N, C-alpha and C positions, 0 to 999 in steps of 0.2 A: 426514581431512576438511579438508584444507588447500586454502585459495584461494592461487592462484599469481598471479604478476605477469603471466603471460598471461592468466589469466582476468580481471583487472583491466582489461587493455588491451582485451579483447574487450567487457566490459561498458561502456567509454567509447564503443568504436566503434558498439556496437548504441544506445546513446542517442544518438548523433550522426546515426546513419542513421535511426532514427525521427523525429528532429526534422526532418531534411531532408525526410523524406517527408509530414510532418503540416504544416507551415508553409505551403505554397502553398494548402492547403484552409481555412486559419485565416479565418473571416470572409469566406469565399468559396463557390464552388458545391461544396459538401461531399458531395453525392449521397445524401443520407437513406434509409435503409432501416429496417423494423422487423423483428426477428429473431423466431423461434416464441416465444421467452420474453417478448415484447413489449418489449425492450429495444432502445434505437437502436443503429444501427451505420451509420458512413459510409467513404467512399473513403479517408479518412485513416487511419481504423482499420485497414484491411485492407492500405493501402499500407505503413504502419508496421510491420505484424507481417511481411508478407512480406519486407521488406528486412531485419529482424534474423533471420529463419528462415534466410535464404539465407547469411548471415555465419556464423551457428552452424554450419550444416551443411558449410561449408569448413572451419571451424576445428576442430571436434571432431564428427566425422561419428557417433562412437560414442555422444555424450550425447543424452540424450532432450530433447523440446522439448514443452512443455506451452503452450500460447498460446490466449487468448480467442476468437479469431475461426478459426483454421485447426486446433483440436484438437490431437491428441497423437501426436507422433513417438516410438515406442518408441526406447530405446537399451540399450546393455550395459554402460555404465561406473559405474553406481550414481549418475550426476550428471544432473540435469534442468536446463535453462534453462526458468524460468517468467515468460511473458510477458504483460502488459497493455498493448497500444499506446496506448490512451487509455483511462485510469481516469477517469471522469467526462465520458463523451461527451456527457450534456445540458448541461453546462457548456461543452464544446466548441461545441456546435452555438449556444448561446447567445451565443458570442463574449466568454466569461469566461475570463481565464487562470487558472483554479483547477484545471485537470485535469493530469494528469500521465502520463508512460509509465513503468510498472513492469517493472522487470528484477530477476529472483533466479536466483541459483545455489544450487539445492537438491542438498545431497549426503546420500545415505542417508536422505532423508525430512527433513532438517533445513535449514532455510534460513541459508546460510552468509555469501550475498553480496547486498546490495540496493542497487538505485538507483532513485530517485526523480527524475525530470527533467521540468522545465516548459520547454518549449522555446519558448514565447514570450517570457516574462521572462527565459529563460537562466540559469534556478537549476537545481542539481543537486544532490543529497544522495547520497553513497556512504557504504554502511555496510558492513564486514566483521566478522564476529564474532571478537572479541577485540583490534579494534582500534577508535581513535576514528572516530567518524563526521565526514566531512568536508562541509562546504557550500561549493560552489564553490573548493574546495582548501583551506579553512581549517577547523580545528576547530568542530562544533556542540555546543552544550550546552543539555540540558533546564534548566528552572528548578526551584528548589526550591519546595515548596507546604506551608507549615507547617500548614493548616488547610483541611479539605475545603471548609469554607464559603466559603473566599476562591478556590476554583478556577474556572477557565473551562473549560467543557465543550463538546465538539461532537459531531455526528452529521451525518451526510448527510441523513437523513431518517427521522422517525418512521414515516412510512408504510411502511418496510422492515421493521419489527418485527412480528411475530405479536402476539396479544392479550397473552400472558403476558410476552413481552419487553418489550412497550410498557409494561406495569405496572411491571415493573422499571425501566426506564429513567426513567420517571417519578419513581418513588421516588429515584433518583440525581438527577435534575433539581431535584428539591426541596431536595437537601442541598448544591448548589453555588452559588456567586455569580451565575452566568449560563451561558446556553447558546447557542452559535452552530450554525444549521443550514446545510447545504450544505458543499461542501469536498471530499467524496471522499479520496483519497490526500493532498491538500494539508493536511487536517488533520494528518495523521501527521508530516508535514516541519514543519508547526507546533509540534508538540511537541517534535520533535528540536531546534529552533531557540530553544526556550523562550517561544514566543510563546501557546501553548496548554498546559493542564494534562492534561487528560484527553480522550480518545476512546473511545467505545463504541459498537459496532454488531454487527449479526448479519446471518447469509445471506451472507456473504462466501464466495467460492471461493478456492482456493489462489491463483489469479493476482491476486487481490484484495489479498491480505495477505502473501504470501511475502516480497515486497521491503520491506516496512516494517519487519519485526521487526530485521534487522540495522542499519538506518538508526536506530530509536529507541533500541535497546539500547547501540548505540555511542556514543551522544549523551549516556548515563546514566540513560535511562528504563528501563522494563520493559514488556513485552507479553506477555499471557496471554490464555487463554480464560476465559469467565465462571466457571467453576471454580477457577482460578488455576494450570491446567497449561499447560505451554510450547505455542506453536504449531507444529505439525509439518504433514507432508502429510498426515496422518490427521485434522486437528482439523475440527470441523464448522462452523467460521466464526461463532462468537461471540467477538468480539474485544475486547479490552480494551488501551489504551495509557496508560501514566501517564508522565509527567514526571519525577515523585518517585516512586520505589519505595515510600516509607514511607506512601503513601495507598493503596496496592494493597488491603491488608485491609479498609479502611473502603468503597472502592468496590465490593469483591466481596461484601461484607455487604449493601450497598445493593441490589445486582443479585439476591440471593437472594430478595427479596421480591417473587417471581411473581405471587401473586395465583392467582385462578381464574376 
């Protein structure tokens, strides 16, 4: 399940292509539509994913592609490129540069390479399993958190939790120092760079979390589901990211309090 230099070069090219497609629409006429699941989509989302898919099909025609906007292209190699052209479309349409393009290479169900790219701020995190995460070419490092009571927690929106998940999140919220709302994938980049301590979310799809795992873990953090199991293509989308792996058990204990 090795990530090659060719894979790394393609991942960088994908991020470059997505950014070039997104920037002309930022704070401009982005052509907002509402999808069947009521989530927003723009011309920038579709242009970015289309550009990335064309590059993948040219470079690795046997690889699968799983994209938020254009669905699944089956492959025969055991490898899948997982794409979210704009994770945080609501932030994008609000003119807030805290969205990101997510690119992952998933091999035999395991996220092995991940990119979080913020094309407006020109910030890029690259994670490869077994290697240090890079932020704009330099090593990124999570921070230690000696006490959960001193932790800075983030989630995109409590409205995305169901009732039992919300009860669990509120239990964790009461155990930390402070909680930040909003941010989507940018929160996980913040964990990797030592700006945040914990991110907890639910209802994520593979394209929402696959790229995050190598980035956070390569920076010294840990990601898992709410039961403490590794995140794979089969995970249900309940996600925990901790900058300090020593805090994982306390986080999971708090999240076990789901109520009724």
